[in-house]
C-alpha positions in Angstrom: -52.0 38.6 -11.7 -51.6 35.9 -14.3 -50.0 38.4 -16.7 -47.5 39.4 -14.0 -46.6 35.8 -13.2 -46.2 35.3 -17.0 -44.0 38.2 -17.4 -41.6 37.3 -14.8 -41.2 33.9 -16.2 -40.5 35.3 -19.5 -37.9 37.7 -17.8 -36.3 34.8 -16.0 -36.1 32.8 -19.4 -34.6 35.6 -21.2 -32.0 36.1 -18.5 -31.1 32.5 -18.3 -30.8 32.5 -22.0 -28.5 35.5 -22.0 -26.4 34.1 -19.3 -25.9 30.9 -21.2 -24.9 32.8 -24.3 -22.4 35.0 -22.4 -21.0 31.5 -20.8 -20.5 30.0 -24.3 -19.0 33.4 -25.7 -16.9 34.7 -22.9 -15.9 31.9 -20.5 -12.8 30.5 -22.1 -10.7 28.3 -20.0 -7.7 29.9 -18.7 -4.2 28.4 -19.1 -2.5 27.3 -15.8 1.1 28.2 -15.4 3.6 25.2 -16.5 4.3 22.4 -14.1 8.0 21.6 -13.9 7.2 17.9 -13.0 5.4 17.7 -16.4 7.4 19.6 -18.6 10.8 18.0 -17.6 9.3 14.6 -17.4 11.2 13.1 -20.6 14.5 14.9 -20.2 16.3 11.7 -19.2 14.4 9.5 -21.9 16.5 8.2 -24.7 14.3 8.4 -27.8 17.0 7.4 -30.4 15.4 3.8 -30.9 11.7 5.2 -31.4 10.1 3.8 -34.3 8.8 5.8 -37.0 5.3 6.6 -37.2 2.7 4.4 -39.0 -0.9 5.2 -40.0 -4.2 3.5 -40.5 -7.7 4.6 -41.9 -10.5 5.4 -39.5 -13.9 4.9 -40.8 -14.1 8.5 -41.7 -10.9 8.1 -43.9 -8.7 10.1 -41.8 -5.2 8.5 -41.4 -4.4 8.2 -37.7 -0.8 7.5 -36.4 0.9 5.2 -34.1 4.1 3.6 -33.3 4.5 -0.2 -33.8 7.3 -1.9 -31.5 7.0 -5.5 -33.1 7.7 -8.7 -30.9 6.6 -12.0 -31.3 2.9 -11.4 -31.5 1.6 -13.7 -28.8 1.2 -10.9 -26.6 -0.3 -7.6 -28.1 -0.3 -4.4 -25.9 -2.0 -1.2 -27.1 -1.0 1.9 -25.3 -3.0 5.1 -24.9 -1.2 8.4 -23.8 -2.5 10.9 -21.4 -4.1 14.3 -21.7 -2.2 16.8 -24.0 0.1 13.6 -24.8 1.7 12.3 -27.9 2.7 8.6 -29.0 6.3 9.6 -28.1 5.3 10.2 -24.5 4.7 6.5 -24.2 8.2 5.6 -25.6 9.8 4.6 -22.4 6.9 2.5 -21.2 6.4 1.0 -24.8 10.2 0.0 -24.9 10.0 -1.6 -21.5 7.1 -3.8 -22.2 8.4 -4.5 -25.8 11.7 -6.1 -23.9 9.5 -8.7 -22.6 8.8 -10.1 -26.3 5.3 -8.4 -26.5 4.1 -6.4 -29.8 3.2 -2.7 -28.6 1.4 -0.2 -30.3 1.5 3.4 -28.8 -1.3 5.2 -30.5 -1.6 8.7 -31.1 -5.2 9.5 -30.3 -7.1 11.8 -32.8 -6.8 15.6 -31.8 -3.3 14.9 -30.6 0.0 14.5 -32.3 -0.8 16.0 -35.6 -4.0 13.8 -36.0 -6.8 16.1 -37.3 -7.8 19.3 -35.6 -5.8 19.8 -32.4 -7.9 19.4 -29.1 -10.9 18.4 -30.9 -13.1 15.5 -32.7 -16.4 15.3 -34.7 -18.5 13.9 -31.9 -18.6 12.1 -28.5 -17.6 8.5 -29.1 -15.3 9.1 -32.2 -12.2 8.1 -30.1 -14.1 4.8 -29.4 -14.7 4.3 -32.9 -11.1 5.0 -33.7 -9.8 2.4 -31.3 -12.2 -0.2 -32.6 -11.0 0.7 -36.2 -7.3 0.1 -35.1 -8.2 -3.2 -33.7 -9.8 -4.5 -36.8 -6.3 -3.8 -38.5 -4.8 -6.4 -36.3 -6.9 -9.2 -37.6 -8.5 -12.0 -35.9 -7.0 -13.4 -32.7 -4.6 -16.1 -33.0 -4.7 -19.0 -30.7 -3.0 -18.3 -27.4 -2.9 -14.7 -28.3 -3.6 -12.1 -25.6 -4.6 -8.5 -25.9 -4.2 -6.0 -23.4 -5.3 -2.3 -23.4 -3.3 0.0 -21.1 -3.9 3.7 -20.8 -2.1 6.5 -18.6 -3.9 9.4 -16.7 -6.8 10.4 -19.1 -5.9 7.5 -21.5 -6.4 5.1 -18.2 -9.8 6.9 -17.8 -10.6 6.2 -21.5 -9.3 2.5 -21.0 -11.9 2.2 -18.1 -14.5 3.7 -20.5 -13.8 1.3 -23.0 -13.7 -1.6 -20.6 -17.2 -1.0 -19.5 -18.7 -0.3 -23.0 -19.3 -1.9 -26.4 -15.6 -2.6 -27.3 -14.6 -4.1 -23.9 -14.6 -7.7 -25.4 -11.9 -6.8 -27.9 -9.3 -7.0 -25.2 -8.3 -9.7 -22.5 -6.9 -7.4 -20.0 -7.2 -3.6 -18.9 -4.3 -1.7 -17.2 -5.0 1.7 -15.8 -2.0 3.7 -15.0 -2.6 6.7 -12.8 -6.2 7.0 -14.2 -8.3 10.1 -14.3 -11.6 9.7 -12.9 -14.4 12.2 -13.3 -14.4 15.7 -11.8 -15.7 15.6 -8.2 -14.9 11.9 -7.6 -12.7 11.2 -4.5 -9.5 10.9 -6.4 -9.4 14.0 -8.0 -7.4 17.2 -6.9 -8.7 20.7 -7.4 -7.8 21.4 -11.0 -5.8 18.1 -11.2 -3.0 19.5 -9.2 -2.6 22.5 -11.3 -2.5 20.8 -14.5 -5.8 21.9 -16.0 -8.0 25.1 -16.2 -11.7 24.3 -16.5 -14.3 26.7 -18.0 -17.0 25.4 -15.7 -19.9 27.8 -16.9 -19.1 26.9 -20.4 -18.9 23.3 -19.6 -22.3 23.4 -17.5 -24.0 25.3 -20.5 -23.0 22.7 -23.0 -24.1 19.7 -20.9 -27.5 21.4 -20.6 -27.7 21.7 -24.3 -26.4 18.3 -25.0 -29.1 17.0 -23.0 -31.4 18.8 -25.2 -30.0 17.3 -28.1 -28.1 20.4 -29.3 -24.4 19.8 -30.1 -23.6 22.7 -32.4 -21.3 24.4 -30.0 -19.5 21.2 -28.7 -16.2 22.5 -30.5 -15.6 25.2 -28.1 -12.9 24.7 -25.6 -13.6 23.9 -22.1 -10.1 22.9 -20.8 -6.7 24.4 -21.2 -3.5 22.4 -20.0 -0.4 23.8 -18.4 1.3 23.9 -21.6 3.8 26.7 -22.3 3.6 28.6 -25.6 6.8 27.1 -27.0 5.5 23.5 -26.5 2.0 24.0 -28.2 3.5 22.7 -31.6 4.0 19.2 -29.7 1.4 19.0 -26.9 -2.2 19.6 -27.1 -3.0 22.8 -25.2 -6.9 22.8 -25.2 -9.7 20.2 -25.3 -13.1 21.0 -26.9 -16.2 20.0 -25.0 -16.7 16.9 -27.1 -12.9 16.0 -26.5 -13.3 16.4 -22.7 -16.3 14.3 -22.6 -14.7 11.4 -24.8 -11.0 11.1 -23.9 -11.7 9.9 -20.3 -14.0 8.2 -18.1 -17.7 8.1 -18.3 -19.8 9.7 -15.6 -20.8 6.0 -14.6 -17.2 5.0 -14.1 -18.2 2.6 -11.2 -20.6 0.8 -13.6 -17.8 0.6 -16.3 -15.4 -1.0 -13.8 -18.1 -3.4 -12.9 -19.0 -4.5 -16.3 -15.5 -4.7 -17.5 -15.3 -8.4 -19.2 -11.7 -9.1 -18.2 -9.2 -8.5 -15.5 -8.5 -5.0 -14.5 -5.2 -3.7 -13.1 -4.6 -0.2 -11.7 -1.1 1.1 -10.9 -0.2 4.6 -9.7 2.5 6.5 -7.8 2.2 7.0 -4.0 3.5 10.7 -4.5 1.1 11.5 -7.5 0.8 15.3 -7.6 -2.3 15.3 -9.8 -4.4 12.6 -8.2 -5.2 11.3 -4.6 -4.0 7.8 -5.4 -4.6 6.5 -2.0 -8.3 6.7 -2.6 -8.5 4.6 -5.6 -8.9 1.4 -3.4 -11.8 2.8 -1.4 -13.4 4.3 -4.6 -13.1 1.5 -6.7 -12.7 -1.6 -4.9 -16.6 -1.8 -3.7 -17.6 -1.9 -7.3 -14.7 -4.4 -8.5 -13.5 -6.5 -5.4 -11.0 -8.4 -7.7 -9.3 -5.2 -9.0 -5.6 -5.4 -8.5 -4.0 -2.1 -7.3 -0.5 -1.4 -6.7 0.9 2.1 -5.6 4.6 2.4 -6.4 6.5 4.1 -3.6 7.6 7.5 -4.2 6.5 7.8 -7.7 5.0 11.0 -9.0 2.4 11.3 -11.8 4.8 11.4 -14.9 7.3 9.2 -13.1 4.8 6.2 -13.8 5.7 6.3 -17.4 9.3 6.9 -17.2 11.0 5.9 -13.9 12.4 2.3 -13.4 10.3 1.1 -10.4 7.1 2.3 -12.1 8.2 0.6 -15.4 8.9 -2.6 -13.6 5.8 -2.8 -11.9 3.8 -2.0 -15.2 5.8 -5.1 -16.8 4.8 -7.5 -14.2 0.9 -6.3 -14.7 1.4 -7.0 -18.3 2.8 -10.3 -17.8 0.1 -11.1 -15.3 2.1 -11.3 -12.2 
C-alpha cells in the first residue's frame, strides 16, 4: 500500500513539474488590440520645446536617460512615466509643472526609452536602486527645498512602492496620478480595460519558483501591452516577470501607503477606462485617512497627462494647494 501511495505522489510531482515547464515554455502573453485612447493621446501635444535627453550613471555603470526642465531649484519634481511609456510621454505634464518655476526631471525608466533591454531589468528592485542613484546626482537638499516624486499609472504604483519602502525619506511629497494597484485590487478592471494581456500560468509558476529562491527564468515575458507593431520602436511592448514585479506597486500596497513618511496625494479621471477610480477612496482611505484624493470630472486615463483640467489639478497638488 505504501508503495502505491509513493508512486502516486511521484506521479503527481512529475505531472506538476511538466505542467510548470509547459507554462514557462508555451504560455507567452498575447498582445491585445490597440486602444485608440492611448495610441492617439499625444496627437495634440506640442513637443517642439521638449528638452534633449541627458543621462546619469547607475550603480552598475549603465547610463540612464532623463529630461531636465530647469527652474529655480527650490521645488524639485521627479516624474515617472507609465507602463510602456517614455520620458517624452510626460512632456505636457512636465511643461505645466515647470511653468510654476519648479525644476522638473522626467525619467526614462530602465527597460524603456532605449535604456538597456526593452521590457526587462536585471533583478526585482533594480528600478528602486536606479531612482536612488538618480537622487544622489542632485546632491544634498538645500534649505527650504522640497522634493516631490510624481508617477502616472504604473509609475504611480511605483511611487507608492517607493513611498512605503527604503527610499521614501528621499522625498517630501508623493503624488499618484491614476495609479495602478495590484491585480485583484478593487480598482483594477479586467486586463486593465484591454491595455494588457497577462500570461497568468507563467506568472504563477515564476512566483512559486521565486519563493523557492529560483530566479533563472525571471527574464520571461508575462505582460503584453496593446502596442501596435509600428510603435514598438518607441513604446515597450512586453514586460518580463521581474519588470512586472518591480515597475508598479508591491502586494502590500496598503502597508506602503500607511508607511509613507510624507503627504500622499492621488489624482485620477472620473472617466478612466483602465481603472475604477471611484474605488480609490474606499480602498486606500482606511489605511491612510489623510490621503488627499481628487477625481477630475470627465477625464480618461491618458487625459490626466495631457488635458488642461487634469494638468491644472496636478499643478495645484504640486504646489500643495
